[in-house]
C-alpha positions as CSV (number, residue, x, y, z in Angstrom):
1,M,1.3,-2.2,12.3
2,K,2.4,0.9,14.8
3,R,3.0,-2.3,17.9
4,V,5.0,-4.0,15.2
5,L,7.0,-1.1,14.3
6,T,7.5,-0.4,18.2
7,M,8.4,-3.6,18.9
8,L,11.2,-3.7,15.6
9,L,12.8,-0.3,17.6
10,L,12.6,-1.8,21.0
11,L,14.7,-5.6,19.5
12,L,17.2,-2.8,17.2
13,I,18.2,-0.8,20.2
14,I,18.5,-3.7,22.8
15,T,19.8,-6.3,20.6
16,G,22.3,-4.3,18.6
17,C,25.3,-7.4,18.0
18,S,25.3,-10.7,20.1
19,N,27.6,-12.6,18.1
20,V,30.7,-13.6,20.1
21,N,33.7,-14.4,19.4
22,D,35.0,-18.0,20.4
23,N,38.7,-16.3,21.7
24,K,36.9,-14.3,23.9
25,L,35.1,-17.5,25.9
26,R,36.1,-17.8,29.1
27,W,36.4,-21.8,30.0
28,F,34.9,-22.5,34.1
29,K,35.3,-26.2,35.7
30,T,31.7,-26.5,36.4
31,Q,28.4,-25.3,34.4
32,D,27.8,-22.7,37.4
33,E,30.7,-20.4,37.3
34,A,30.1,-20.2,33.4
35,I,26.6,-19.2,33.8
36,N,27.9,-16.8,37.1
37,Q,30.7,-15.1,34.8
38,G,27.3,-15.4,32.2
39,I,25.9,-13.1,34.8
40,K,28.7,-10.7,35.4
41,D,29.6,-10.4,31.5
42,G,25.7,-9.5,30.1
43,D,22.5,-7.6,30.9
44,L,21.6,-9.8,33.9
45,N,22.4,-8.4,36.8
46,K,21.5,-10.6,39.0
47,R,21.0,-15.0,39.3
48,E,17.1,-13.7,39.7
49,N,16.6,-12.8,36.5
50,I,17.5,-16.4,34.7
51,I,14.4,-17.7,33.7
52,G,15.5,-21.4,33.2
53,E,16.6,-23.9,32.0
54,I,16.2,-26.5,29.9
55,K,18.4,-29.4,28.0
56,E,18.2,-31.1,25.3
57,N,20.1,-32.9,22.0
58,R,22.8,-32.8,24.8
59,E,22.8,-29.1,24.9
60,T,22.5,-26.9,27.7
61,F,20.5,-23.7,26.6
62,V,19.2,-20.9,29.9
63,F,16.5,-18.4,29.3
64,Y,17.3,-14.7,30.9
65,K,15.1,-11.8,32.1
66,L,17.0,-8.8,30.9
67,E,16.8,-5.5,33.3
68,E,14.2,-3.3,32.0
69,E,13.6,0.1,34.5
70,N,10.2,0.5,32.6
71,E,7.5,-3.0,31.4
72,D,9.0,-4.1,28.5
73,I,10.1,-7.8,28.7
74,V,13.8,-8.4,26.9
75,I,14.4,-12.1,27.3
76,G,17.8,-13.4,26.1
77,I,18.8,-17.4,25.7
78,A,22.6,-18.3,26.1
79,N,24.2,-22.1,25.5
80,I,26.5,-23.4,27.9
81,A,28.9,-24.7,25.8
82,K,31.4,-27.9,26.8
83,Q,35.0,-28.9,25.3
84,N,37.5,-30.5,27.2
85,G,35.1,-31.3,30.6
86,K,35.1,-27.1,31.1
87,Y,31.7,-24.9,30.4
88,A,31.4,-21.3,28.8
89,W,28.9,-19.3,28.6
90,Y,28.1,-18.7,24.5
91,R,25.3,-16.6,23.1
92,E,24.8,-16.8,19.1
93,S,21.2,-14.5,19.5
94,A,20.3,-11.0,19.5
95,N,17.9,-10.3,22.9
96,I,14.6,-10.3,21.8
97,G,11.8,-7.8,23.1
98,I,8.1,-9.4,23.5
99,K,6.3,-7.0,25.3
100,S,6.8,-3.0,24.9
101,G,5.8,-0.9,27.7
102,N,1.3,-0.8,27.9
103,N,1.3,-3.3,25.2
104,P,0.8,-6.6,24.2
105,S,2.5,-9.0,24.3
106,T,4.0,-10.6,21.1
107,P,5.0,-14.1,21.4
108,V,8.1,-15.4,19.3
109,S,9.9,-17.5,18.2
110,W,14.1,-17.9,16.2
111,D,16.1,-19.5,15.0
112,T,19.8,-20.3,16.9
113,E,22.9,-22.4,17.2
114,T,25.3,-23.5,19.2
115,R,28.9,-23.6,19.8
116,S,29.0,-27.0,18.6
117,G,27.2,-26.2,15.0
118,K,23.8,-28.4,16.1
119,K,20.7,-26.3,15.0
120,F,17.9,-25.4,17.5
121,T,14.1,-22.7,17.4
122,A,13.9,-21.1,20.8
123,Y,9.6,-19.8,21.6
124,T,9.3,-17.6,24.5
125,G,5.8,-15.4,25.1
126,T,4.1,-14.0,28.3
127,A,2.3,-16.9,29.8
128,E,-1.0,-15.7,30.7
129,D,-2.3,-19.7,32.0
130,E,-0.6,-22.5,33.9
131,N,-1.2,-24.7,30.9
132,I,-0.8,-22.9,27.5
133,P,-0.1,-24.8,24.7
134,I,2.4,-23.8,21.6
135,K,3.1,-24.1,18.0
136,T,5.9,-25.4,16.9
137,E,7.0,-27.2,14.0
138,N,6.8,-29.9,15.3
139,G,3.3,-30.1,17.4
140,E,1.7,-28.6,20.4
141,V,3.9,-29.0,22.9
142,T,3.4,-27.5,27.1
143,P,6.4,-25.1,27.6
144,K,7.8,-25.0,30.5
145,I,6.7,-21.4,32.5
146,N,8.4,-19.6,34.8
147,E,5.7,-17.5,37.2
148,K,7.9,-14.7,39.0
149,F,8.2,-13.4,35.5
150,G,5.5,-14.7,33.8
151,V,6.9,-16.3,31.4
152,Y,6.9,-18.8,28.6
153,Y,9.6,-20.8,27.0
154,Y,10.7,-23.9,24.9
155,I,13.7,-25.3,23.1
156,E,13.6,-27.7,20.0
157,S,16.3,-29.1,17.4
158,R,15.3,-28.6,14.0
159,K,15.4,-31.5,11.6
């Protein structure tokens, strides 16, 4: 119970309100420029904190790890919105804590929606092995793993 409360407290402290107002989106000619701006404006501080990208149902998602001074692991996800041939970093979901200090990690899944209105479920956690299966709403899958951070990530369309 103490671990759950610690994780919830960490989540509330770090995340706050994360919805992005469409009027504040900055549009760029390339997807890479949008990602670079997302890094600059967000909590990433550097490109090396990007865990990985996933393309699903004609949408692009970027998973990233926030800079933390301790052993906490906080993960975020952004959608690369596309409109009229331009790209923007769009964050609809709050950042999620998957590990707090020396406590064991917690696998996490959450719902997210793209700027275009498509709904997805994101999955993340720490990866103990190279090929770990995870259970999703659609069955068992093998997520992508970022070996540098020891984190797995996966996203699937909601039905």
